[in-house]
ROKOL-465411 format. One record per residue: residue number from 1; x, y, z of N, C-alpha, C in turn. Coordinates in steps of 0.2 Angstrom, whole numbers. Layout:
BEGIN
NODE pos   n_u   n_v   n_w  ca_u  ca_v  ca_w   c_u   c_v   c_w
NODE NUM     X     Y     Z     X     Y     Z     X     Y     Z
...
END
This chain:
BEGIN
NODE pos   n_u   n_v   n_w  ca_u  ca_v  ca_w   c_u   c_v   c_w
NODE   1     6    -6    -1     0    -1    -2     4     5     2
NODE   2    10     5     6    13    13     2    18    13    -5
NODE   3    18     8    -7    23    10   -12    19    11   -19
NODE   4     9    11   -16     6    11   -24     4    19   -22
NODE   5     4    21   -15     3    26   -11     8    33   -14
NODE   6    14    30   -11    19    32   -14    21    35   -24
NODE   7    21    28   -27    21    32   -33    12    38   -36
NODE   8     6    35   -34     2    39   -35    -1    49   -32
NODE   9     4    47   -28     4    54   -24    11    60   -26
NODE  10    14    55   -30    18    57   -32    20    58   -40
NODE  11    15    56   -42     8    62   -47    16    54   -54
NODE  12    18    49   -52    23    44   -55    16    40   -60
NODE  13    11    42   -57     6    36   -60    -1    38   -58
NODE  14    -7    36   -63   -14    39   -60   -17    29   -60
NODE  15   -19    32   -52   -21    28   -53   -29    23   -59
NODE  16   -28    18   -56   -34    13   -63   -40    16   -59
NODE  17   -45    15   -62   -53    14   -56   -52     9   -52
NODE  18   -48     5   -54   -50    -2   -51   -46    -1   -42
NODE  19   -39     1   -44   -36     2   -41   -38     9   -35
NODE  20   -41    13   -38   -46    19   -34   -53    16   -31
NODE  21   -54     9   -35   -59     6   -27   -57     1   -22
NODE  22   -51     0   -22   -50    -5   -20   -47     1   -12
NODE  23   -43     4   -16   -42    12   -10   -47    14    -7
NODE  24   -55    13   -10   -60    16    -6   -64    13    -1
NODE  25   -64     5    -5   -66     0    -2   -65    -1     4
NODE  26   -58     3     6   -55     2    14   -59     5    20
NODE  27   -63     9    15   -70    14    21   -75     8    24
NODE  28   -75     5    18   -81    -1    20   -79    -6    27
NODE  29   -71    -5    26   -71   -13    30   -73    -7    39
NODE  30   -77   -13    42   -77   -11    48   -72   -10    51
NODE  31   -66   -13    51   -58   -10    53   -56    -3    54
NODE  32   -58     1    46   -55     6    42   -53    11    48
NODE  33   -56    12    55   -54    18    61   -49    17    62
NODE  34   -45     9    65   -38     6    67   -34     6    62
NODE  35   -35     5    56   -33     8    50   -28    18    50
NODE  36   -33    19    48   -31    26    52   -28    25    56
NODE  37   -30    26    63   -24    27    68   -18    26    67
NODE  38   -17    17    63   -11    13    64    -9    21    58
NODE  39   -12    20    51    -8    24    47    -8    31    50
NODE  40    -9    36    54    -9    40    57    -1    42    58
NODE  41     2    38    65     8    37    66    14    31    64
NODE  42    10    29    57    18    30    51    21    33    51
NODE  43    28    31    51    33    37    48    31    36    39
NODE  44    26    35    34    29    38    27    22    42    28
NODE  45    23    47    25    19    53    25    15    53    18
NODE  46    14    46    14    11    43     7     5    43    12
NODE  47     6    39    18     0    34    24    -2    40    25
NODE  48     2    45    31    -2    50    33    -8    51    28
NODE  49    -4    51    25    -9    58    19   -16    54    17
NODE  50   -17    48    17   -21    44    14   -23    44    20
NODE  51   -23    40    25   -26    40    32   -31    49    32
NODE  52   -27    52    32   -27    58    34   -35    62    30
NODE  53   -35    58    22   -42    60    16   -45    58    18
NODE  54   -42    53    22   -51    48    21   -55    49    29
NODE  55   -53    52    35   -53    54    37   -58    61    37
NODE  56   -57    65    32   -57    70    32   -65    71    27
NODE  57   -64    67    23   -71    65    18   -74    63    23
NODE  58   -74    58    26   -80    56    34   -83    58    37
NODE  59   -78    64    40   -81    67    46   -88    70    44
NODE  60   -94    68    51  -102    69    49  -103    65    47
NODE  61  -101    60    41  -106    56    40  -108    49    43
NODE  62  -110    44    39  -113    38    44  -107    35    45
NODE  63  -100    36    40   -95    32    41   -93    34    50
NODE  64   -91    40    49   -89    44    55   -95    43    63
NODE  65  -101    41    59  -107    42    68  -104    34    71
NODE  66  -105    30    63  -104    24    65   -94    21    72
NODE  67   -90    28    72   -86    24    77   -88    27    82
NODE  68   -94    33    84   -97    31    89   -89    38    97
NODE  69   -92    40   100   -89    45   103   -81    45   104
NODE  70   -82    38   110   -77    36   112   -68    36   104
NODE  71   -71    33   100   -68    33    98   -65    40    91
NODE  72   -71    42    91   -69    52    87   -65    56    92
NODE  73   -66    54   100   -59    59   105   -56    57   104
NODE  74   -54    50   102   -47    47   103   -43    49    96
NODE  75   -49    48    89   -45    53    86   -42    59    84
NODE  76   -47    62    89   -45    71    88   -41    71    95
NODE  77   -39    67   100   -31    67   102   -25    69    99
NODE  78   -28    60    94   -21    56    90   -18    62    86
NODE  79   -25    66    83   -22    71    78   -18    77    81
NODE  80   -21    80    86   -16    85    93   -10    83    95
NODE  81   -12    76    94    -2    73    99     3    76    94
NODE  82     2    70    89     4    73    82     7    77    80
NODE  83     1    81    80     4    89    77     8    92    83
NODE  84     6    91    89     8    92    95    18    93    92
NODE  85    18    85    95    25    81    95    27    82    86
NODE  86    25    82    83    28    81    74    28    85    71
NODE  87    27    92    74    22    98    68    31    99    64
NODE  88    35   101    66    41   104    64    44    96    57
NODE  89    43    91    61    45    85    56    38    82    50
NODE  90    34    83    52    30    85    47    31    85    40
NODE  91    29    81    35    31    85    28    24    91    27
NODE  92    26    97    24    21   102    23    14    99    22
NODE  93    13    96    17     4    94    13     5    91    18
NODE  94     7    85    23     2    82    28     0    85    35
NODE  95     4    91    36     3    98    40    -4   100    38
NODE  96    -2   102    32    -9   105    33   -16   101    32
NODE  97   -13    95    30   -20    91    27   -19    89    38
NODE  98   -18    87    41   -19    87    47   -23    90    51
NODE  99   -22    98    46   -26   102    51   -31   101    48
NODE 100   -32   101    41   -41   103    37   -43    97    42
NODE 101   -41    91    44   -43    87    46   -45    89    56
NODE 102   -40    92    58   -45    93    64   -48    98    64
NODE 103   -48   101    59   -55   108    57   -60   103    56
NODE 104   -61    98    54   -65    97    51   -70    95    56
NODE 105   -66    90    62   -69    86    65   -70    94    72
NODE 106   -68    98    71   -72   102    76   -76   106    74
NODE 107   -77   105    66   -84   108    63   -90   105    67
NODE 108   -92    99    70   -96    93    71   -95    96    78
NODE 109   -88    96    83   -89    92    86   -89    98    94
NODE 110   -86   105    91   -85   111    96   -93   114    95
NODE 111   -95   115   101   -90   118   109   -97   113   111
NODE 112  -101   109   107  -105   104   112  -100    97   115
NODE 113   -98    94   109   -92    86   112   -83    89   112
NODE 114   -83    95   112   -78    95   110   -75   103   114
NODE 115   -78   101   121   -78   111   124   -71   117   123
NODE 116   -65   111   123   -59   115   125   -56   116   119
NODE 117   -60   115   113   -57   117   107   -53   123   107
NODE 118   -56   127   110   -55   136   108   -48   135   113
NODE 119   -49   136   121   -45   135   125   -38   130   122
NODE 120   -39   125   122   -33   121   118   -28   127   113
NODE 121   -33   127   111   -28   132   102   -28   140   107
NODE 122   -28   143   110   -26   148   114   -20   147   117
NODE 123   -20   140   121   -12   138   126    -8   135   117
NODE 124    -9   135   115    -6   136   105    -4   137   104
NODE 125    -6   143   107     0   148   102     4   155   109
NODE 126     2   153   114     3   155   118    11   151   121
NODE 127    12   146   118    18   143   119    24   144   112
NODE 128    30   147   113    34   147   107    35   139   106
NODE 129    35   135   107    36   128   103    32   125    98
NODE 130    26   128   101    15   127    98    16   132    93
NODE 131    18   139    94    15   147    91    13   143    83
NODE 132    17   140    82    18   141    73    11   135    70
NODE 133    10   128    73     6   123    72    -2   128    76
NODE 134    -2   132    79    -9   134    82   -12   138    79
NODE 135    -4   146    76    -6   152    72   -10   145    65
NODE 136    -8   138    63   -10   138    59   -16   134    56
NODE 137   -18   133    63   -26   129    65   -32   136    66
NODE 138   -29   140    68   -32   147    69   -33   150    63
NODE 139   -29   148    58   -29   153    47   -33   149    46
NODE 140   -37   144    48   -41   138    45   -46   138    52
NODE 141   -47   138    56   -55   141    58   -57   146    56
NODE 142   -56   149    53   -60   158    50   -67   154    48
NODE 143   -67   149    47   -72   147    41   -76   139    46
NODE 144   -76   138    54   -76   135    55   -86   134    57
NODE 145   -88   139    55   -95   142    59   -99   146    51
NODE 146   -95   148    46   -99   148    40   -98   145    33
NODE 147   -97   139    34   -95   133    28  -104   133    24
NODE 148  -103   130    20  -111   131    16  -113   123    18
NODE 149  -110   120    18  -111   111    16  -117   109    24
NODE 150  -115   113    30  -114   112    35  -125   114    35
NODE 151  -128   112    38  -136   115    38  -134   121    45
NODE 152  -141   124    41  -140   129    44  -143   131    52
NODE 153  -146   124    53  -146   127    64  -137   123    66
NODE 154  -134   119    62  -129   116    65  -124   127    66
NODE 155  -124   129    57  -121   135    59  -121   140    63
NODE 156  -129   140    62  -133   145    70  -129   144    76
NODE 157  -130   138    79  -128   136    87  -121   138    86
NODE 158  -116   135    80  -109   139    80  -108   146    81
NODE 159  -112   149    79  -111   157    81  -114   157    88
NODE 160  -120   156    88  -121   157    94  -116   155   100
NODE 161  -113   148   100  -106   145   103  -100   153   103
NODE 162   -98   154    97   -93   159    99   -99   167   103
NODE 163  -101   168   101  -106   175   105  -102   173   112
NODE 164  -104   166   116  -103   167   120   -97   166   120
END
């Protein structure tokens, strides 16, 4: 899988429809979240990027909801821990994708299921070692309550939470 992803993300090949179908079929596997967790901690940037792509696409959808609150919180914690400890070591495209996945989760979980997201973000900005990461998250946070793909009731709830 690593070799295939390296080729695909490196532009050395255009995946065939069969290959794309095999990669997408991984999400139908009940253990896909275990794969995502394992790939996120891989030293291979292509596996990390693929895991983040899968995660980012499925936050807020049935596959994500099937993961349950405990599993979702575990993935949030894993993303934050990886960003905090490895931010400067991650390839730029993996860093950006990881921040994007984190924001996707925040769109659905903050403030109800992730009330400490904003305070945690401010604590990152206050520390010299995590300032760059905190600012990268803050930069993408701009669209947290305005995306058009969120139901209007969710947008209104996010706006109300920000006003408090």
